[in-house]
PALUM-868600 format. One record per atom (N, C-alpha, C): residue number from 1; residue in three letters; atom name; z, y negated, x negated. Coordinates in steps of 0.2 Angstrom, whole numbers, plus 5000, padded with zeros to 4 digits. Atoms other than C-alpha are relative to their C-alpha. Layout:
! PALUM-868600
[atom NUM ALA CA [Z Y X]]
...
! end
This chain:
! PALUM-868600
[atom 1 MET N [4993 4999 4997]]
[atom 1 MET CA [4954 4660 4923]]
[atom 1 MET C [5004 5001 4992]]
[atom 2 ILE N [4997 4999 5004]]
[atom 2 ILE CA [4966 4659 4911]]
[atom 2 ILE C [5003 5006 4998]]
[atom 3 PRO N [4999 4994 5002]]
[atom 3 PRO CA [4972 4675 4901]]
[atom 3 PRO C [5006 5003 5005]]
[atom 4 ILE N [4993 4996 4997]]
[atom 4 ILE CA [4989 4678 4909]]
[atom 4 ILE C [4997 5002 5008]]
[atom 5 LEU N [5003 4998 4992]]
[atom 5 LEU CA [4980 4679 4926]]
[atom 5 LEU C [4996 5007 4999]]
[atom 6 GLN N [5003 4992 5001]]
[atom 6 GLN CA [4970 4694 4920]]
[atom 6 GLN C [4998 5005 5003]]
[atom 7 PRO N [4998 4991 4999]]
[atom 7 PRO CA [4976 4709 4923]]
[atom 7 PRO C [5005 4999 5008]]
[atom 8 VAL N [4998 5001 4995]]
[atom 8 VAL CA [4984 4701 4940]]
[atom 8 VAL C [4995 5001 5006]]
[atom 9 TYR N [5006 4999 4997]]
[atom 9 TYR CA [4967 4698 4945]]
[atom 9 TYR C [4996 5005 5000]]
[atom 10 GLN N [5002 4994 5000]]
[atom 10 GLN CA [4962 4714 4941]]
[atom 10 GLN C [5002 5005 5006]]
[atom 11 ARG N [4997 4994 4993]]
[atom 11 ARG CA [4974 4721 4954]]
[atom 11 ARG C [4997 4998 5005]]
[atom 12 TRP N [5002 5004 4993]]
[atom 12 TRP CA [4970 4709 4966]]
[atom 12 TRP C [4992 5003 5002]]
[atom 13 ASP N [5005 4999 4998]]
[atom 13 ASP CA [4951 4714 4963]]
[atom 13 ASP C [4999 5008 5002]]
[atom 14 GLU N [5000 4994 4994]]
[atom 14 GLU CA [4955 4733 4965]]
[atom 14 GLU C [5002 5002 5005]]
[atom 15 THR N [4997 5000 4993]]
[atom 15 THR CA [4964 4731 4981]]
[atom 15 THR C [4994 4996 5004]]
[atom 16 GLN N [5005 5003 4994]]
[atom 16 GLN CA [4949 4722 4988]]
[atom 16 GLN C [4993 5005 4998]]
[atom 17 ILE N [5005 4995 5000]]
[atom 17 ILE CA [4936 4735 4982]]
[atom 17 ILE C [5003 5005 5004]]
[atom 18 SER N [4996 4995 4996]]
[atom 18 SER CA [4949 4748 4989]]
[atom 18 SER C [4998 4999 5007]]
[atom 19 LEU N [5002 5003 4994]]
[atom 19 LEU CA [4947 4737 5005]]
[atom 19 LEU C [4995 5000 5003]]
[atom 20 LEU N [5009 4999 4995]]
[atom 20 LEU CA [4929 4736 5008]]
[atom 20 LEU C [4998 5008 5000]]
[atom 21 ASP N [5002 4992 4998]]
[atom 21 ASP CA [4927 4755 5004]]
[atom 21 ASP C [5005 5003 5006]]
[atom 22 CYS N [4998 4997 4994]]
[atom 22 CYS CA [4939 4758 5017]]
[atom 22 CYS C [4996 4998 5008]]
[atom 23 LEU N [5002 5002 4996]]
[atom 23 LEU CA [4930 4748 5028]]
[atom 23 LEU C [4991 5002 5001]]
[atom 24 SER N [5006 4996 5001]]
[atom 24 SER CA [4912 4756 5022]]
[atom 24 SER C [4999 5006 5004]]
[atom 25 GLN N [4999 4993 4996]]
[atom 25 GLN CA [4920 4772 5031]]
[atom 25 GLN C [5002 4999 5009]]
[atom 26 PHE N [4996 5001 4993]]
[atom 26 PHE CA [4927 4764 5047]]
[atom 26 PHE C [4994 5000 5005]]
[atom 27 PRO N [5004 4999 4993]]
[atom 27 PRO CA [4918 4768 5064]]
[atom 27 PRO C [4999 4993 5003]]
[atom 28 ALA N [5002 5007 4996]]
[atom 28 ALA CA [4909 4752 5071]]
[atom 28 ALA C [5002 4999 5006]]
[atom 29 ASP N [4998 5001 4994]]
[atom 29 ASP CA [4915 4753 5087]]
[atom 29 ASP C [5007 5001 5000]]
[atom 30 ARG N [4994 5002 4998]]
[atom 30 ARG CA [4933 4755 5085]]
[atom 30 ARG C [5006 4996 4994]]
[atom 31 TYR N [4997 5006 5002]]
[atom 31 TYR CA [4939 4740 5077]]
[atom 31 TYR C [5007 4999 5005]]
[atom 32 ARG N [4993 5003 4992]]
[atom 32 ARG CA [4948 4737 5094]]
[atom 32 ARG C [5004 5004 5003]]
[atom 33 TRP N [4994 4994 4998]]
[atom 33 TRP CA [4957 4755 5096]]
[atom 33 TRP C [5006 4998 4997]]
[atom 34 HIS N [4995 4999 5001]]
[atom 34 HIS CA [4973 4755 5096]]
[atom 34 HIS C [5005 5006 5001]]
[atom 35 PRO N [4999 4994 4999]]
[atom 35 PRO CA [4982 4771 5091]]
[atom 35 PRO C [5007 5001 5004]]
[atom 36 GLY N [4995 4999 4994]]
[atom 36 GLY CA [4997 4767 5103]]
[atom 36 GLY C [5000 4994 5005]]
[atom 37 PRO N [4999 5005 4997]]
[atom 37 PRO CA [5003 4755 5116]]
[atom 37 PRO C [5004 4992 4995]]
[atom 38 LYS N [4997 5007 5005]]
[atom 38 LYS CA [5013 4744 5102]]
[atom 38 LYS C [4997 4999 4993]]
[atom 39 ALA N [5003 4998 5007]]
[atom 39 ALA CA [5001 4748 5087]]
[atom 39 ALA C [4994 4996 5001]]
[atom 40 SER N [5005 5005 5001]]
[atom 40 SER CA [4990 4735 5079]]
[atom 40 SER C [4993 5004 4999]]
[atom 41 CYS N [5008 4997 4998]]
[atom 41 CYS CA [4971 4739 5081]]
[atom 41 CYS C [4995 4998 4991]]
[atom 42 ALA N [5004 5001 5006]]
[atom 42 ALA CA [4960 4738 5063]]
[atom 42 ALA C [4999 4992 4999]]
[atom 43 GLY N [5004 5006 4999]]
[atom 43 GLY CA [4952 4721 5070]]
[atom 43 GLY C [5007 4996 4999]]
[atom 44 ASP N [4992 5006 4999]]
[atom 44 ASP CA [4972 4712 5070]]
[atom 44 ASP C [5000 5002 4993]]
[atom 45 ILE N [4998 4999 5006]]
[atom 45 ILE CA [4975 4720 5054]]
[atom 45 ILE C [4997 4998 4995]]
[atom 46 LEU N [5005 5006 5006]]
[atom 46 LEU CA [4960 4712 5045]]
[atom 46 LEU C [5001 4995 5001]]
[atom 47 LEU N [4999 5006 4997]]
[atom 47 LEU CA [4963 4698 5054]]
[atom 47 LEU C [5007 4999 4996]]
[atom 48 HIS N [4993 5001 5004]]
[atom 48 HIS CA [4982 4698 5046]]
[atom 48 HIS C [4999 5000 4993]]
[atom 49 ILE N [5003 4999 5008]]
[atom 49 ILE CA [4975 4703 5029]]
[atom 49 ILE C [4998 4993 4997]]
[atom 50 ALA N [5004 5005 5001]]
[atom 50 ALA CA [4965 4689 5029]]
[atom 50 ALA C [5004 4993 5001]]
[atom 51 ARG N [4996 5004 4998]]
[atom 51 ARG CA [4978 4677 5036]]
[atom 51 ARG C [5002 4998 4993]]
[atom 52 GLY N [4996 5000 5005]]
[atom 52 GLY CA [4988 4681 5023]]
[atom 52 GLY C [4997 4999 4992]]
[atom 53 GLU N [5002 5002 5007]]
[atom 53 GLU CA [4977 4680 5008]]
[atom 53 GLU C [4999 4993 5000]]
[atom 54 THR N [5000 5005 5000]]
[atom 54 THR CA [4972 4665 5013]]
[atom 54 THR C [5005 4994 5000]]
[atom 55 GLY N [4992 5005 5002]]
[atom 55 GLY CA [4990 4657 5013]]
[atom 55 GLY C [5003 5001 4995]]
[atom 56 TYR N [4996 5001 5006]]
[atom 56 TYR CA [4996 4663 4999]]
[atom 56 TYR C [4995 4997 4994]]
[atom 57 ALA N [5004 5001 5005]]
[atom 57 ALA CA [4981 4658 4989]]
[atom 57 ALA C [5002 4992 5001]]
[atom 58 ARG N [4999 5007 5000]]
[atom 58 ARG CA [4983 4640 4996]]
[atom 58 ARG C [5008 4998 4998]]
[atom 59 MET N [4994 5003 4999]]
[atom 59 MET CA [5002 4640 4994]]
[atom 59 MET C [5000 5000 4992]]
[atom 60 ALA N [5001 4998 5009]]
[atom 60 ALA CA [4999 4647 4974]]
[atom 60 ALA C [4997 4992 5000]]
[atom 61 LEU N [5003 5006 5003]]
[atom 61 LEU CA [4989 4631 4973]]
[atom 61 LEU C [5004 4992 5004]]
[atom 62 GLY N [4994 5005 4999]]
[atom 62 GLY CA [5003 4619 4980]]
[atom 62 GLY C [4997 4998 5008]]
[atom 63 GLN N [5004 5002 4993]]
[atom 63 GLN CA [4993 4619 4997]]
[atom 63 GLN C [5003 5002 5006]]
[atom 64 PRO N [4998 4998 4994]]
[atom 64 PRO CA [5000 4618 5015]]
[atom 64 PRO C [4996 5006 5003]]
[atom 65 ARG N [5004 4995 4997]]
[atom 65 ARG CA [4995 4635 5024]]
[atom 65 ARG C [4997 4995 5006]]
[atom 66 GLU N [5003 5004 4994]]
[atom 66 GLU CA [4982 4631 5039]]
[atom 66 GLU C [4999 5006 5003]]
[atom 67 PRO N [5004 4994 4998]]
[atom 67 PRO CA [4977 4643 5052]]
[atom 67 PRO C [4995 5001 5001]]
[atom 68 LEU N [5003 5000 4999]]
[atom 68 LEU CA [4965 4652 5053]]
[atom 68 LEU C [4995 5004 5005]]
[atom 69 GLU N [5003 4998 4995]]
[atom 69 GLU CA [4954 4655 5068]]
[atom 69 GLU C [4995 5005 5000]]
[atom 70 ALA N [5005 4997 5000]]
[atom 70 ALA CA [4944 4670 5069]]
[atom 70 ALA C [5001 5007 5003]]
[atom 71 ALA N [4999 4993 4998]]
[atom 71 ALA CA [4941 4688 5077]]
[atom 71 ALA C [4996 5005 4996]]
[atom 72 VAL N [5002 4994 5003]]
[atom 72 VAL CA [4937 4705 5070]]
[atom 72 VAL C [4998 5004 5008]]
[atom 73 ALA N [5002 4996 4995]]
[atom 73 ALA CA [4927 4716 5082]]
[atom 73 ALA C [4996 5005 4997]]
[atom 74 ASP N [5007 4994 5003]]
[atom 74 ASP CA [4914 4725 5070]]
[atom 74 ASP C [5000 4998 4995]]
[atom 75 HIS N [5002 5001 5007]]
[atom 75 HIS CA [4909 4727 5053]]
[atom 75 HIS C [4998 4993 4996]]
[atom 76 ALA N [5002 5005 5000]]
[atom 76 ALA CA [4900 4711 5053]]
[atom 76 ALA C [5006 4994 4999]]
[atom 77 SER N [4994 5004 4999]]
[atom 77 SER CA [4915 4700 5059]]
[atom 77 SER C [5005 5001 4995]]
[atom 78 ALA N [4997 4999 5005]]
[atom 78 ALA CA [4926 4710 5047]]
[atom 78 ALA C [4998 5000 4993]]
[atom 79 LEU N [5002 5002 5007]]
[atom 79 LEU CA [4916 4706 5032]]
[atom 79 LEU C [5001 4994 4998]]
[atom 80 ALA N [5000 5006 5002]]
[atom 80 ALA CA [4914 4689 5035]]
[atom 80 ALA C [5005 4996 4999]]
[atom 81 VAL N [4992 5003 5000]]
[atom 81 VAL CA [4933 4685 5038]]
[atom 81 VAL C [5002 5002 4993]]
[atom 82 LEU N [4997 5000 5005]]
[atom 82 LEU CA [4937 4693 5022]]
[atom 82 LEU C [4996 4997 4995]]
[atom 83 GLN N [5004 5004 5007]]
[atom 83 GLN CA [4924 4687 5011]]
[atom 83 GLN C [5005 4992 5000]]
[atom 84 ALA N [5000 5007 5001]]
[atom 84 ALA CA [4930 4670 5017]]
[atom 84 ALA C [5008 5000 4997]]
[atom 85 ALA N [4995 5001 5003]]
[atom 85 ALA CA [4947 4672 5012]]
[atom 85 ALA C [5002 5004 4992]]
[atom 86 ALA N [5000 4997 5004]]
[atom 86 ALA CA [4943 4683 4996]]
[atom 86 ALA C [4996 4993 4996]]
[atom 87 ASP N [5002 5007 5005]]
[atom 87 ASP CA [4933 4665 4991]]
[atom 87 ASP C [5006 4996 4999]]
[atom 88 ARG N [4993 5005 5003]]
[atom 88 ARG CA [4950 4657 4994]]
[atom 88 ARG C [5004 5003 4994]]
[atom 89 ALA N [4995 4995 5005]]
[atom 89 ALA CA [4960 4670 4983]]
[atom 89 ALA C [4996 4999 4992]]
[atom 90 ARG N [5005 5003 5007]]
[atom 90 ARG CA [4945 4668 4969]]
[atom 90 ARG C [5003 4993 4997]]
[atom 91 ASP N [5001 5008 5000]]
[atom 91 ASP CA [4945 4650 4971]]
[atom 91 ASP C [5009 4999 4996]]
[atom 92 ALA N [4993 5001 5000]]
[atom 92 ALA CA [4966 4651 4968]]
[atom 92 ALA C [5000 5003 4991]]
[atom 93 PHE N [5001 4997 5007]]
[atom 93 PHE CA [4963 4662 4951]]
[atom 93 PHE C [4996 4996 4997]]
[atom 94 GLU N [5002 5004 5002]]
[atom 94 GLU CA [4952 4652 4946]]
[atom 94 GLU C [5002 4993 4996]]
[atom 95 ARG N [4996 5008 5003]]
[atom 95 ARG CA [4959 4633 4946]]
[atom 95 ARG C [5007 5001 4997]]
[atom 96 LEU N [4994 5001 5003]]
[atom 96 LEU CA [4977 4638 4940]]
[atom 96 LEU C [5001 5001 4994]]
[atom 97 THR N [5001 5002 5006]]
[atom 97 THR CA [4983 4632 4926]]
[atom 97 THR C [5006 5004 4996]]
[atom 98 GLU N [4993 4998 5004]]
[atom 98 GLU CA [4996 4638 4912]]
[atom 98 GLU C [5007 4996 5003]]
[atom 99 ALA N [4996 5005 4998]]
[atom 99 ALA CA [5005 4623 4918]]
[atom 99 ALA C [5004 5001 5008]]
[atom 100 ASP N [4999 5000 4993]]
[atom 100 ASP CA [5003 4625 4936]]
[atom 100 ASP C [5005 5009 5001]]
[atom 101 LEU N [4995 4995 4999]]
[atom 101 LEU CA [5011 4645 4934]]
[atom 101 LEU C [5009 4996 4999]]
[atom 102 GLU N [4992 5002 5000]]
[atom 102 GLU CA [5028 4636 4930]]
[atom 102 GLU C [5002 4995 5006]]
[atom 103 GLN N [4998 5002 4995]]
[atom 103 GLN CA [5029 4625 4945]]
[atom 103 GLN C [5001 5004 5005]]
[atom 104 VAL N [4996 4997 4992]]
[atom 104 VAL CA [5040 4628 4960]]
[atom 104 VAL C [4996 4998 5006]]
[atom 105 VAL N [5003 5000 4993]]
[atom 105 VAL CA [5029 4630 4975]]
[atom 105 VAL C [5005 5001 5007]]
[atom 106 ALA N [4992 4996 4992]]
[atom 106 ALA CA [5044 4636 4989]]
[atom 106 ALA C [5006 5000 4995]]
[atom 107 GLU N [4993 4999 5001]]
[atom 107 GLU CA [5061 4638 4988]]
[atom 107 GLU C [5002 5005 5003]]
[atom 108 VAL N [4998 4994 4994]]
[atom 108 VAL CA [5063 4649 5004]]
[atom 108 VAL C [4992 5002 5001]]
[atom 109 TRP N [5006 4998 4996]]
[atom 109 TRP CA [5048 4659 5010]]
[atom 109 TRP C [5003 5007 5006]]
[atom 110 HIS N [5002 4994 4994]]
[atom 110 HIS CA [5048 4668 5029]]
[atom 110 HIS C [4995 4997 5005]]
[atom 111 PRO N [5008 4999 4994]]
[atom 111 PRO CA [5030 4670 5037]]
[atom 111 PRO C [5002 5002 5006]]
[atom 112 LEU N [5001 4998 4994]]
[atom 112 LEU CA [5036 4681 5048]]
[atom 112 LEU C [5008 5002 5001]]
[atom 113 SER N [4993 4998 4997]]
[atom 113 SER CA [5055 4688 5050]]
[atom 113 SER C [5005 4999 4993]]
[atom 114 THR N [4996 4999 5006]]
[atom 114 THR CA [5061 4692 5031]]
[atom 114 THR C [5000 4995 4997]]
[atom 115 ARG N [4999 5006 5004]]
[atom 115 ARG CA [5068 4677 5023]]
[atom 115 ARG C [5000 5002 4992]]
[atom 116 VAL N [4999 5000 5009]]
[atom 116 VAL CA [5066 4676 5000]]
[atom 116 VAL C [5002 4996 5001]]
[atom 117 GLU N [4996 5006 5007]]
[atom 117 GLU CA [5076 4664 4991]]
[atom 117 GLU C [4995 5001 4994]]
[atom 118 GLY N [5004 5001 5007]]
[atom 118 GLY CA [5066 4657 4978]]
[atom 118 GLY C [5004 4998 4995]]
[atom 119 PRO N [5004 5005 5000]]
[atom 119 PRO CA [5063 4648 4968]]
[atom 119 PRO C [4992 5005 5000]]
[atom 120 MET N [5008 4997 5001]]
[atom 120 MET CA [5042 4654 4970]]
[atom 120 MET C [4995 4995 4996]]
[atom 121 THR N [5004 5003 5004]]
[atom 121 THR CA [5030 4650 4958]]
[atom 121 THR C [4993 5001 5002]]
[atom 122 PRO N [5004 4999 4999]]
[atom 122 PRO CA [5012 4650 4961]]
[atom 122 PRO C [4998 5009 4996]]
[atom 123 LEU N [5001 4992 5002]]
[atom 123 LEU CA [5012 4669 4950]]
[atom 123 LEU C [5003 5003 5006]]
[atom 124 TRP N [4997 4995 4995]]
[atom 124 TRP CA [5025 4674 4963]]
[atom 124 TRP C [4995 5001 5007]]
[atom 125 PHE N [5006 5000 4994]]
[atom 125 PHE CA [5012 4670 4979]]
[atom 125 PHE C [4993 5004 4997]]
[atom 126 LEU N [5007 4995 5003]]
[atom 126 LEU CA [4996 4680 4968]]
[atom 126 LEU C [5003 5005 4999]]
[atom 127 GLU N [4999 4994 5000]]
[atom 127 GLU CA [5007 4695 4966]]
[atom 127 GLU C [5003 5003 5008]]
[atom 128 GLN N [4998 4999 4993]]
[atom 128 GLN CA [5013 4694 4985]]
[atom 128 GLN C [4995 5001 5003]]
[atom 129 MET N [5006 5001 4997]]
[atom 129 MET CA [4995 4692 4991]]
[atom 129 MET C [4998 5008 4997]]
[atom 130 ILE N [5003 4992 5000]]
[atom 130 ILE CA [4991 4710 4982]]
[atom 130 ILE C [5005 5005 5002]]
[atom 131 ARG N [4995 4995 4992]]
[atom 131 ARG CA [5007 4718 4991]]
[atom 131 ARG C [4999 5000 5004]]
[atom 132 HIS N [5001 5003 4993]]
[atom 132 HIS CA [5003 4711 5006]]
[atom 132 HIS C [4993 5007 5001]]
[atom 133 LYS N [5006 4998 4996]]
[atom 133 LYS CA [4984 4717 5006]]
[atom 133 LYS C [5001 5010 4999]]
[atom 134 ALA N [5003 4994 4999]]
[atom 134 ALA CA [4987 4734 5000]]
[atom 134 ALA C [5006 5004 5003]]
[atom 135 TYR N [4995 4996 4993]]
[atom 135 TYR CA [5003 4739 5013]]
[atom 135 TYR C [4996 4999 5003]]
[atom 136 HIS N [5003 4999 4995]]
[atom 136 HIS CA [4991 4735 5026]]
[atom 136 HIS C [4995 5003 4999]]
[atom 137 LEU N [5003 4992 5003]]
[atom 137 LEU CA [4977 4746 5015]]
[atom 137 LEU C [5000 5005 5003]]
[atom 138 GLY N [5000 4995 4999]]
[atom 138 GLY CA [4986 4758 5019]]
[atom 138 GLY C [5001 5002 5009]]
[atom 139 GLN N [5001 5000 4992]]
[atom 139 GLN CA [4988 4754 5038]]
[atom 139 GLN C [4993 5003 5002]]
[atom 140 LEU N [5006 5000 4996]]
[atom 140 LEU CA [4971 4755 5040]]
[atom 140 LEU C [4996 5008 4996]]
[atom 141 TRP N [5004 4994 5000]]
[atom 141 TRP CA [4965 4773 5031]]
[atom 141 TRP C [5007 5002 5005]]
[atom 142 TYR N [4996 4995 4994]]
[atom 142 TYR CA [4981 4780 5042]]
[atom 142 TYR C [4996 4999 5006]]
[atom 143 ILE N [5003 5000 4993]]
[atom 143 ILE CA [4971 4773 5057]]
[atom 143 ILE C [4992 5004 5000]]
[atom 144 SER N [5007 4997 5002]]
[atom 144 SER CA [4953 4780 5048]]
[atom 144 SER C [5003 5008 5001]]
[atom 145 LEU N [4999 4994 4998]]
[atom 145 LEU CA [4963 4796 5049]]
[atom 145 LEU C [5000 5002 5005]]
[atom 146 LEU N [4998 4998 4989]]
[atom 146 LEU CA [4968 4798 5068]]
[atom 146 LEU C [4992 4999 5001]]
[atom 147 LEU N [5007 4999 4997]]
[atom 147 LEU CA [4949 4793 5070]]
[atom 147 LEU C [4997 5007 4998]]
[atom 148 GLU N [5005 4997 4999]]
[atom 148 GLU CA [4943 4806 5062]]
[atom 148 GLU C [5000 5005 5005]]
[atom 149 GLU N [5000 4997 4994]]
[atom 149 GLU CA [4949 4817 5077]]
[atom 149 GLU C [4998 4999 5007]]
[atom 150 ASP N [5004 5003 4994]]
[atom 150 ASP CA [4941 4811 5096]]
[atom 150 ASP C [5006 4998 5003]]
[atom 151 PRO N [4994 5005 4997]]
[atom 151 PRO CA [4956 4799 5102]]
[atom 151 PRO C [4999 5004 5007]]
[atom 152 PRO N [5001 4999 4994]]
[atom 152 PRO CA [4961 4805 5119]]
[atom 152 PRO C [4998 4995 5003]]
[atom 153 ALA N [5003 5005 4998]]
[atom 153 ALA CA [4954 4795 5132]]
[atom 153 ALA C [5007 4997 5005]]
[atom 154 GLY N [4998 5001 4998]]
[atom 154 GLY CA [4963 4785 5142]]
[atom 154 GLY C [5004 4993 4998]]
[atom 155 ARG N [4996 5006 5000]]
[atom 155 ARG CA [4977 4767 5139]]
[atom 155 ARG C [4998 5001 4993]]
[atom 156 TYR N [5001 5004 5012]]
[atom 156 TYR CA [4974 4766 5118]]
[atom 156 TYR C [4993 4999 5001]]
[atom 157 SER N [5005 5000 5001]]
[atom 157 SER CA [4957 4767 5119]]
[atom 157 SER C [4996 4992 5001]]
! end
């Protein structure tokens, strides 16, 4: 890995460790629990994290995004999908060169609704990968706190 990416990778790795710590404490039977009628369950958030990580890694390498077909319903499926995404991220960190970091890989970015104007370099996508994972990690910790109380039986279970 080139030296300029080492502190960025360290932040990515710290966030990855925090995510795995959160999952180690998450009740295995609650990945599909929705805290409200319009709220995402932990399994869907984890799949979203994996899709984002895979997409950002591919963009950093100048490759097109590709769909990630998977489902997360328990610890084993969560770890499998996150491991595959982490492998893609690590590969991007390892393969990028200083010359690659100077390349513009996108002029506009709007995967969901917010449009971001470029130019975007591989470093922008690596930083975005970390921000994205950390944001959704906060959601997972919040859901885990909600699960400390027995949720009411009913339509959200």
